[in-house]
The first five atom37 places (N, CA, C, CB, O) and aatype in JSON, in Angstrom:
{
  "aatype": [12, 14, 10, 0, 8, 8, 14, 10, 9, 11, 6, 13, 14, 6, 18, 11, 3, 5, 9, 8, 11, 10, 11, 12, 6, 3, 2, 8, 13, 15, 2, 10, 12, 11, 11, 18, 6, 3, 9, 3, 11, 5, 9, 13, 1, 9, 6, 15, 3, 6, 6, 14, 0, 7, 3, 8, 5, 9, 8, 6, 10, 11, 11, 9, 1, 10, 11, 10, 11, 3, 3, 10, 18, 7, 13, 9, 11, 6, 0],
  "atom_mask": [
    [1, 1, 1, 1, 1],
    [1, 1, 1, 1, 1],
    [1, 1, 1, 1, 1],
    [1, 1, 1, 1, 1],
    [1, 1, 1, 1, 1],
    [1, 1, 1, 1, 1],
    [1, 1, 1, 1, 1],
    [1, 1, 1, 1, 1],
    [1, 1, 1, 1, 1],
    [1, 1, 1, 1, 1],
    [1, 1, 1, 1, 1],
    [1, 1, 1, 1, 1],
    [1, 1, 1, 1, 1],
    [1, 1, 1, 1, 1],
    [1, 1, 1, 1, 1],
    [1, 1, 1, 1, 1],
    [1, 1, 1, 1, 1],
    [1, 1, 1, 1, 1],
    [1, 1, 1, 1, 1],
    [1, 1, 1, 1, 1],
    [1, 1, 1, 1, 1],
    [1, 1, 1, 1, 1],
    [1, 1, 1, 1, 1],
    [1, 1, 1, 1, 1],
    [1, 1, 1, 1, 1],
    [1, 1, 1, 1, 1],
    [1, 1, 1, 1, 1],
    [1, 1, 1, 1, 1],
    [1, 1, 1, 1, 1],
    [1, 1, 1, 1, 1],
    [1, 1, 1, 1, 1],
    [1, 1, 1, 1, 1],
    [1, 1, 1, 1, 1],
    [1, 1, 1, 1, 1],
    [1, 1, 1, 1, 1],
    [1, 1, 1, 1, 1],
    [1, 1, 1, 1, 1],
    [1, 1, 1, 1, 1],
    [1, 1, 1, 1, 1],
    [1, 1, 1, 1, 1],
    [1, 1, 1, 1, 1],
    [1, 1, 1, 1, 1],
    [1, 1, 1, 1, 1],
    [1, 1, 1, 1, 1],
    [1, 1, 1, 1, 1],
    [1, 1, 1, 1, 1],
    [1, 1, 1, 1, 1],
    [1, 1, 1, 1, 1],
    [1, 1, 1, 1, 1],
    [1, 1, 1, 1, 1],
    [1, 1, 1, 1, 1],
    [1, 1, 1, 1, 1],
    [1, 1, 1, 1, 1],
    [1, 1, 1, 0, 1],
    [1, 1, 1, 1, 1],
    [1, 1, 1, 1, 1],
    [1, 1, 1, 1, 1],
    [1, 1, 1, 1, 1],
    [1, 1, 1, 1, 1],
    [1, 1, 1, 1, 1],
    [1, 1, 1, 1, 1],
    [1, 1, 1, 1, 1],
    [1, 1, 1, 1, 1],
    [1, 1, 1, 1, 1],
    [1, 1, 1, 1, 1],
    [1, 1, 1, 1, 1],
    [1, 1, 1, 1, 1],
    [1, 1, 1, 1, 1],
    [1, 1, 1, 1, 1],
    [1, 1, 1, 1, 1],
    [1, 1, 1, 1, 1],
    [1, 1, 1, 1, 1],
    [1, 1, 1, 1, 1],
    [1, 1, 1, 0, 1],
    [1, 1, 1, 1, 1],
    [1, 1, 1, 1, 1],
    [1, 1, 1, 1, 1],
    [1, 1, 1, 1, 1],
    [1, 1, 1, 1, 1]
  ],
  "atom_positions": [
    [[208.82, 65.41, 143.09], [210.09, 65.58, 143.53], [210.13, 66.52, 144.6], [210.92, 65.96, 142.5], [209.52, 67.54, 144.3]],
    [[210.66, 66.55, 145.82], [210.83, 67.55, 146.84], [211.69, 68.73, 146.44], [211.41, 66.92, 148.02], [212.73, 68.56, 145.81]],
    [[211.28, 69.85, 146.76], [212.06, 71.29, 146.46], [213.17, 71.27, 147.33], [211.16, 72.71, 146.75], [213.0, 70.96, 148.51]],
    [[214.44, 71.61, 146.84], [215.53, 71.8, 147.75], [216.49, 72.9, 147.27], [216.27, 70.49, 147.93], [216.72, 73.1, 146.08]],
    [[217.0, 73.55, 148.21], [217.92, 74.44, 147.95], [219.59, 73.59, 147.51], [217.9, 75.41, 149.36], [219.9, 72.48, 147.94]],
    [[220.25, 74.24, 146.79], [221.43, 73.68, 146.45], [222.74, 74.47, 146.81], [221.35, 73.46, 145.08], [223.55, 74.88, 145.97]],
    [[222.86, 74.64, 148.11], [224.08, 75.39, 148.65], [225.33, 74.76, 148.22], [224.08, 75.46, 150.18], [225.38, 73.54, 148.08]],
    [[226.44, 75.58, 147.99], [227.78, 75.09, 147.49], [228.28, 74.0, 148.63], [228.92, 76.45, 147.31], [228.84, 72.95, 148.29]],
    [[228.11, 74.24, 149.6], [228.46, 73.22, 150.54], [227.8, 71.96, 150.41], [228.25, 73.64, 151.78], [228.4, 70.89, 150.39]],
    [[226.59, 72.11, 150.33], [225.95, 70.6, 150.14], [226.13, 70.0, 148.92], [224.48, 70.55, 150.31], [225.94, 68.8, 148.75]],
    [[226.54, 70.88, 147.9], [227.01, 70.1, 146.57], [228.43, 69.71, 146.62], [226.83, 70.99, 145.25], [228.8, 68.82, 145.86]],
    [[229.28, 70.26, 147.44], [230.77, 69.69, 147.63], [231.03, 69.64, 148.97], [231.91, 70.52, 146.96], [231.9, 70.38, 149.43]],
    [[230.31, 68.77, 149.79], [230.74, 68.58, 151.19], [232.03, 68.28, 151.36], [230.06, 67.62, 151.83], [232.52, 68.69, 152.41]],
    [[232.83, 67.58, 150.49], [234.25, 67.17, 150.96], [235.22, 68.36, 150.71], [234.79, 65.81, 150.15], [236.42, 68.25, 150.93]],
    [[234.62, 69.58, 150.21], [235.44, 70.8, 149.96], [235.02, 71.96, 150.94], [235.26, 71.27, 148.44], [235.23, 73.14, 150.7]],
    [[234.49, 71.55, 151.94], [233.8, 72.55, 152.92], [234.9, 73.45, 153.4], [233.04, 71.82, 154.21], [234.57, 74.63, 153.45]],
    [[236.14, 73.17, 153.78], [237.1, 73.8, 154.29], [237.64, 74.91, 153.26], [238.07, 72.82, 154.71], [237.9, 76.08, 153.54]],
    [[237.72, 74.34, 152.1], [238.3, 75.12, 150.94], [237.25, 76.17, 150.58], [238.65, 74.15, 149.63], [237.56, 77.33, 150.31]],
    [[236.03, 75.75, 150.61], [234.95, 76.89, 150.29], [235.04, 77.92, 151.18], [233.52, 76.44, 150.35], [235.1, 79.09, 150.8]],
    [[235.06, 77.57, 152.43], [235.08, 78.57, 153.64], [236.37, 79.61, 153.37], [235.27, 77.66, 155.21], [236.3, 80.83, 153.46]],
    [[237.48, 78.89, 153.05], [238.65, 79.67, 153.18], [238.64, 80.58, 151.91], [239.97, 78.75, 153.31], [238.94, 81.77, 152.0]],
    [[238.3, 80.0, 150.74], [238.08, 80.85, 149.46], [236.86, 82.11, 149.72], [237.54, 79.71, 148.16], [237.12, 83.22, 149.26]],
    [[235.77, 81.94, 150.35], [234.87, 82.77, 150.66], [235.55, 83.99, 151.42], [233.85, 82.06, 151.39], [235.33, 85.16, 151.1]],
    [[236.28, 83.65, 152.34], [237.03, 84.58, 153.21], [238.06, 85.35, 152.54], [237.65, 83.87, 154.29], [238.05, 86.58, 152.6]],
    [[238.9, 84.74, 151.93], [240.28, 85.29, 151.36], [240.03, 85.77, 149.86], [241.51, 84.06, 151.39], [240.75, 86.7, 149.5]],
    [[239.19, 85.3, 149.01], [239.13, 85.71, 147.58], [237.85, 86.33, 147.32], [239.34, 84.54, 146.62], [236.81, 85.71, 147.55]],
    [[237.85, 87.66, 146.79], [236.9, 88.44, 146.75], [235.96, 88.05, 145.3], [237.52, 89.88, 146.87], [234.74, 88.18, 145.27]],
    [[236.65, 87.63, 144.31], [236.16, 87.12, 143.19], [235.18, 85.78, 143.53], [237.39, 86.81, 142.28], [233.98, 85.7, 143.28]],
    [[235.9, 84.91, 144.07], [235.01, 83.5, 144.62], [234.11, 84.1, 145.43], [235.85, 82.25, 145.54], [232.97, 83.83, 145.08]],
    [[234.16, 84.95, 146.56], [233.13, 85.36, 147.34], [231.85, 86.0, 146.49], [233.74, 86.36, 148.32], [230.7, 85.83, 146.89]],
    [[232.12, 86.67, 145.39], [231.2, 87.25, 144.58], [230.54, 86.35, 143.73], [231.75, 88.2, 143.87], [229.34, 86.42, 143.49]],
    [[231.3, 85.52, 143.27], [230.52, 84.31, 142.44], [229.7, 83.39, 143.15], [231.47, 83.4, 141.77], [228.73, 82.83, 142.64]],
    [[230.14, 83.23, 144.46], [229.2, 82.36, 145.33], [228.06, 83.23, 145.83], [229.97, 81.7, 146.6], [227.07, 82.51, 146.0]],
    [[227.85, 84.38, 146.1], [226.8, 85.16, 146.29], [226.01, 85.12, 145.14], [227.15, 86.42, 146.63], [224.81, 84.87, 145.3]],
    [[226.51, 85.36, 143.8], [225.41, 85.18, 142.71], [224.82, 83.77, 142.67], [225.99, 85.5, 141.28], [223.64, 83.58, 142.4]],
    [[225.54, 82.93, 142.9], [225.09, 81.44, 142.99], [223.92, 81.23, 143.92], [226.28, 80.53, 143.51], [222.85, 80.67, 143.68]],
    [[224.35, 81.8, 145.05], [223.29, 81.42, 146.2], [221.94, 82.34, 145.9], [223.97, 81.81, 147.89], [220.82, 81.93, 146.2]],
    [[222.14, 83.47, 145.35], [221.05, 84.41, 145.08], [220.18, 83.6, 143.8], [221.74, 86.07, 144.62], [218.95, 83.6, 143.86]],
    [[220.72, 83.05, 142.89], [220.16, 82.3, 141.79], [219.45, 81.05, 142.46], [221.34, 81.87, 140.7], [218.27, 80.75, 142.28]],
    [[220.24, 80.44, 143.18], [219.5, 79.18, 143.81], [218.22, 79.69, 144.53], [220.49, 78.34, 144.95], [217.14, 79.12, 144.38]],
    [[218.35, 80.66, 145.23], [217.2, 81.03, 146.15], [215.91, 81.31, 145.19], [217.61, 82.42, 147.1], [214.77, 80.91, 145.41]],
    [[216.36, 82.12, 144.04], [215.29, 82.43, 143.17], [214.65, 81.36, 142.56], [215.69, 83.25, 142.23], [213.42, 81.29, 142.53]],
    [[215.48, 80.41, 142.01], [214.82, 79.13, 141.5], [214.0, 78.47, 142.52], [215.84, 78.12, 141.01], [212.9, 78.01, 142.21]],
    [[214.44, 78.4, 143.68], [213.58, 77.76, 144.67], [212.23, 78.43, 144.82], [214.26, 77.74, 145.99], [211.22, 77.73, 144.78]],
    [[212.14, 79.85, 145.0], [211.15, 80.62, 145.0], [210.2, 80.4, 143.77], [211.65, 81.89, 145.12], [208.98, 80.52, 143.91]],
    [[210.62, 80.15, 142.89], [209.82, 79.98, 141.34], [209.27, 78.53, 141.48], [210.99, 80.1, 139.76], [208.09, 78.29, 141.23]],
    [[210.14, 77.55, 141.9], [209.64, 76.22, 141.8], [208.52, 76.13, 142.98], [210.89, 75.11, 141.96], [207.52, 75.42, 142.83]],
    [[208.74, 76.88, 144.14], [207.44, 76.56, 145.16], [206.48, 77.44, 144.96], [207.71, 76.63, 146.69], [205.63, 77.61, 145.84]],
    [[206.45, 78.17, 143.74], [205.19, 78.92, 143.26], [205.16, 80.31, 144.44], [203.59, 77.71, 143.36], [204.14, 80.8, 144.93]],
    [[206.45, 80.68, 144.66], [206.36, 81.93, 145.58], [206.45, 83.16, 144.5], [207.71, 81.98, 146.81], [205.93, 84.26, 144.72]],
    [[207.01, 82.91, 143.55], [207.49, 83.89, 142.44], [207.09, 83.52, 141.29], [208.87, 84.07, 142.3], [207.42, 82.35, 141.11]],
    [[206.41, 84.06, 140.22], [205.89, 83.65, 139.08], [207.12, 83.71, 137.94], [204.62, 84.55, 138.76], [207.99, 84.57, 138.04]],
    [[207.13, 82.84, 136.96], [208.12, 82.75, 136.12], [207.69, 81.65, 135.2], [209.42, 82.55, 136.79], [206.99, 80.72, 135.59]],
    [[208.17, 81.78, 133.81], [207.92, 81.01, 132.77], [208.74, 79.81, 132.69], [0.0, 0.0, 0.0], [209.71, 79.75, 133.44]],
    [[208.52, 78.9, 131.94], [209.54, 77.79, 131.92], [210.85, 78.23, 131.28], [209.0, 76.56, 131.14], [211.87, 77.79, 131.81]],
    [[210.97, 79.01, 130.24], [212.26, 79.52, 129.68], [212.96, 80.29, 130.61], [212.09, 80.31, 128.5], [214.19, 80.25, 130.59]],
    [[212.31, 81.06, 131.48], [213.12, 81.89, 132.63], [213.81, 80.84, 133.49], [212.09, 82.89, 133.64], [215.02, 80.84, 133.71]],
    [[213.0, 80.01, 133.94], [213.43, 79.18, 135.08], [214.73, 78.1, 134.42], [211.94, 78.26, 135.72], [215.72, 77.75, 135.06]],
    [[214.43, 77.76, 133.14], [215.43, 77.06, 132.53], [216.73, 77.89, 132.16], [214.85, 76.46, 131.37], [217.83, 77.33, 132.21]],
    [[216.63, 79.03, 131.85], [218.0, 80.03, 131.91], [218.45, 80.18, 133.27], [217.73, 81.59, 131.36], [219.65, 80.02, 133.53]],
    [[217.67, 80.46, 134.08], [218.4, 80.71, 135.53], [219.21, 79.28, 135.92], [217.13, 81.1, 136.87], [220.28, 79.31, 136.54]],
    [[218.69, 78.26, 135.57], [219.36, 76.82, 135.99], [220.61, 76.57, 135.35], [218.46, 75.58, 135.62], [221.51, 75.85, 135.77]],
    [[220.56, 77.43, 134.0], [221.82, 77.29, 133.08], [222.85, 78.01, 133.85], [221.66, 77.93, 131.54], [223.96, 77.53, 134.05]],
    [[222.46, 79.18, 134.28], [223.4, 80.29, 134.82], [224.1, 79.7, 136.33], [222.4, 81.84, 135.09], [225.24, 79.94, 136.73]],
    [[223.08, 78.9, 137.01], [223.4, 78.34, 138.3], [224.57, 77.21, 137.99], [222.0, 77.71, 139.03], [225.59, 77.05, 138.66]],
    [[224.2, 76.51, 136.88], [225.13, 75.31, 136.47], [226.42, 76.0, 136.17], [224.58, 74.41, 135.12], [227.43, 75.64, 136.77]],
    [[226.46, 76.96, 135.28], [227.77, 77.62, 134.96], [228.49, 78.33, 136.15], [227.53, 78.65, 133.86], [229.72, 78.38, 136.19]],
    [[227.81, 78.8, 136.98], [228.57, 79.39, 138.14], [229.12, 78.18, 139.08], [227.57, 80.42, 139.01], [230.23, 78.16, 139.6]],
    [[228.12, 77.18, 139.18], [228.78, 76.04, 139.98], [230.0, 75.38, 139.34], [227.75, 74.93, 140.22], [230.88, 74.83, 140.01]],
    [[230.01, 75.47, 137.91], [231.22, 75.05, 137.17], [232.47, 75.86, 137.51], [230.96, 75.14, 135.69], [233.56, 75.34, 137.71]],
    [[232.25, 77.15, 137.56], [233.17, 78.11, 137.75], [233.8, 78.14, 139.22], [232.53, 79.36, 137.4], [234.98, 78.39, 139.45]],
    [[232.88, 77.87, 140.12], [233.29, 77.79, 141.52], [233.95, 76.42, 141.83], [232.06, 78.01, 142.44], [234.75, 76.4, 142.76]],
    [[233.7, 75.33, 141.17], [234.21, 74.16, 141.27], [235.67, 74.3, 140.94], [233.49, 73.24, 140.46], [236.5, 73.75, 141.67]],
    [[236.07, 75.04, 139.85], [237.29, 75.32, 139.13], [238.18, 76.06, 140.19], [0.0, 0.0, 0.0], [239.4, 75.87, 140.23]],
    [[237.53, 76.89, 141.02], [238.42, 77.71, 141.82], [238.63, 76.72, 143.26], [237.66, 79.35, 142.1], [239.62, 76.87, 143.98]],
    [[237.85, 75.98, 143.48], [237.95, 75.04, 144.61], [239.05, 73.88, 144.41], [236.55, 74.4, 144.82], [239.74, 73.4, 145.31]],
    [[239.06, 73.51, 143.01], [239.95, 72.41, 142.69], [241.33, 73.04, 142.65], [239.58, 71.69, 141.32], [242.3, 72.3, 142.79]],
    [[241.51, 74.4, 142.48], [242.86, 75.09, 142.23], [243.26, 75.32, 143.73], [242.78, 76.6, 141.24], [244.46, 75.39, 144.0]],
    [[242.45, 75.42, 144.61], [242.81, 75.97, 145.9], [243.56, 74.89, 146.6], [241.56, 76.45, 146.72], [244.0, 75.08, 147.74]]
  ]
}
């Protein structure tokens, strides 16, 4: 399976405008999005063997990324 980043815009392309607006106008959304992107980049580095990590660590990071994605989607749907 090829490695891929999971940017929010790619995950929810139909909400591109709402995501951009929230990122610019809502500090809490912007901070959550930054955390999501940082974790996504870390997962990518681990999966591409650029950064060492155990299976438990990668599993936990993926759970955090999913939780952040759910939280961000809630913001998007309310916008």
